[in-house]
C-alpha positions, 0 to 999 in steps of 0.5 A, a space after each residue: 510941223 509947228 513953228 517951233 520944231 522947224 527952226 530946231 531941225 534946220 539949225 541942227 542940220 546946219 551943223 552937220 557939214 561944219 562938224 564933219 569938216 572940223 573934225 576931219 581937219 582937226 584929226 589930220 593935224 593932231 592924230 598922234 596927240 590931242 584933239 579938242 572938238 567942241 560941238 554945239 547942239 540944238 534939238 527938240 523932244 516933245 517931253 522935254 521941249 527945245 534943247 540947247 547946249 553942246 559938248 566938248 570931245 577930247 581925244 588922245 589918239 597916241 598914233 591909233 587914229 581913228 581909234 583913241 587911247 583916251 577920250 574925255 567928253 563934257 556935255 551940258 544940255 538945257 531944255 525949254 521945259 525946265 530940265 537940264 543935264 550935265 555930264 563928265 565922261 572918261 573912256 579908255 581901253 589902255 588904262 587896264 590892258 584888254 579891258 575897257 574902262 569908263 567913268 561917268 558923273 552926271 547931274 540931272 535937274 528937273 523941277 517939273 519931273 513927270 509922275 503919272 503914278 504907279 502901274 500905267 493905265 490904273 491912273 487916268 490921264 488928262 492932258 488939260 492937267 499936264 503943265 497947264 499954265 492958263 489953269 495953274 495946274 501941273 498935276 503930274 509933276 514934282 521936283 527931282 534932282 539926282 547925281 550919279 557917278 559910275 565906274 564901268 569895265 568891259 573885257 572879252 570872253 571870245 570873238 563876239 562875247 564880252 563881260 561887263 561890271 559896273 559900280 554906281 552911286 546915286 543921290 536923289 533930292 525930291 520935293 513937292 512941286 515948287 514952280 511959280 505959276 502952278 498949284 503946289 497942292 493940286 498934284 498926283 504926287 501929293 495925293 500919293 503921299 496922302 494915300 500912303 503910296 509914297 512913304 514919308 521916309 522916301 518922299 524926299 529922296 535918298 541914296 543908292 549904291 548899285 552893283 551890276 554884272 553882265 554879258 554882252 554879245 555883238 555880231 553886228 557888221 557895224 555899231 552905228 548903222 548895222 544892216 546885219 547881226 545880233 546885239 544882246 545883253 544880260 545884266 543883273 543889278 544889285 542895290 544893297 541897303 548900305 545906307 540903312 534906308 530900308 530899301 534894296 533891290 535885285 534886278 534882271 534886265 535882258 535885251 535882244 536886238 537883231 538886224 536882217 537885210 531883206 535881199 539888200 542892205 538898202 532894206 533892213 528889218 530891225 527889232 529889239 525885245 527887252 525885259 526888266 524885272 525885280 527879283 527881290 527887294 523892297 524898292 524906294 519909289 524914286 528908283 523904281 522907274 530906273 531902266 537899266 542901260 537906257 538914257 533917258 532911263 525912266 519907265 516906259 514911254 518917250 524917245 528910247 522905249 515907246 516912241 509917242 507914249 508920254 515919258 515915264 507914263 508906264 512904271 511898274 515892277 517888271 516890264 516887257 517891251 518891243 520895238 519893230 522898224 523897217 529901215 529903208 534907204 531911199 537916198 544913197 550918194 556921195 557929197 564932199 567925199 562923204 557917204 550919205 544915206 537918207 533913210 526912212 523908218 516906219 516903226 511899231 512899239 509895244 510894252 506892258 507891266 508884267 508885275 505891278 508895283 505896290 499894287 495891293 496898297 494901290 487897290 486899297 487906297 483907290 477903293 476908299 477913294 472911289 467908295 467901293 463896297 465890300 461886295 464889289 471889291 474883288 471885281 474892283 481889284 481884278 479891273 485895276 489888275 487888267 488896267 495895270 497889265 494893259 498893253 501900251 502901243 505906238 506907231 509912227 515914222 522916223 527919218 535918218 541922215 547917215 553921214 559916213 556911217 557914224 554921224 546920224 541926226 534923226 527925227 522921230 514922230 510917234 502916236 500912241 494907240 490910246 489917248 491915255 498915253 498922250 497925244 504924239 511924240 516928236 523927238 530930234 536925236 542922234 543915232 537910231 533908237 537901237 
């Protein structure tokens, strides 16, 4: 572990007992009224860098402790690789009887946003070109900002089955690389614009209105650290062209997660299978990497989809991926009247593009770039299609410290099987990946 990672881990864990004691004391005094809990945050993600910030958790219990009537959360995070994230969220089950209502607004600013091209392995990856300050190259970057507001509803259909509905608005600001010390002319984003793979009318961003309707099945024995049960969801997302941009889409996303105790709750096999596909529409490139109901939610790769693979490395039209892990509870004790587990989790992740994005245009452009003759064109196209559909795999280990089942600081280390997907990924998060 490098010098950068170790202090981040120590400082993050130092907040755990302080948070637990403060939260317990706070709620005992204000369990029928308002509780305000500020929580600092310090962590690390190999894609984003060192993260610093925090959130303020505001709860109104109204006699329902430990549940709440109203919850407001404010979050602000900044990263050493120059990204920043800000969110305001409200949640309640009592605004509309028997319906959970949530409202969110968040702003994401990343002047060195990752762009590895369309369709994964079709594009080669050279680590020397990835934000290399010595050479002044950030070949895989452009400047992206967006704001997203959403209103979400959830209600019961049966004991384990709920319906969900969401309305969301997005606005993206995009421009070419503009960061001191890096050459703005030497980027993959610039090349894609020159090839015509990114069209002029989408190269600066735009607006999107999205409607979602879905269903959620949950039979887990607990939400945060389940040892048995199933959690599955199915969502349809429709983004009509209400802003007359010429771009729209209809997507379907499905995910199935199961948790199986292997003779004891100290050893749990957990796996997740997910699919997302574009059923219809002509989608702008800047929304194509959007993975429904994931945060962060760009392409395959990074801490939430393919651990160890570069964030947003795999971007296509239709995706299929899976995560498999064995959660072994090696430590089980009580400390300061709290139940504490130490869990070690080896894992394996794999994912692929089922249907590429703008593939015919990509083949045309790349064949000109590579001086492909007419007689070799069909073979060249077939080879690129094989690359686009390659299986991207990674494996590694994570460790969780589970405190009272709900507070779960986690450190994850993953290595991709193919160096074209990066060298490794290290992530410090809260909660299990799924």
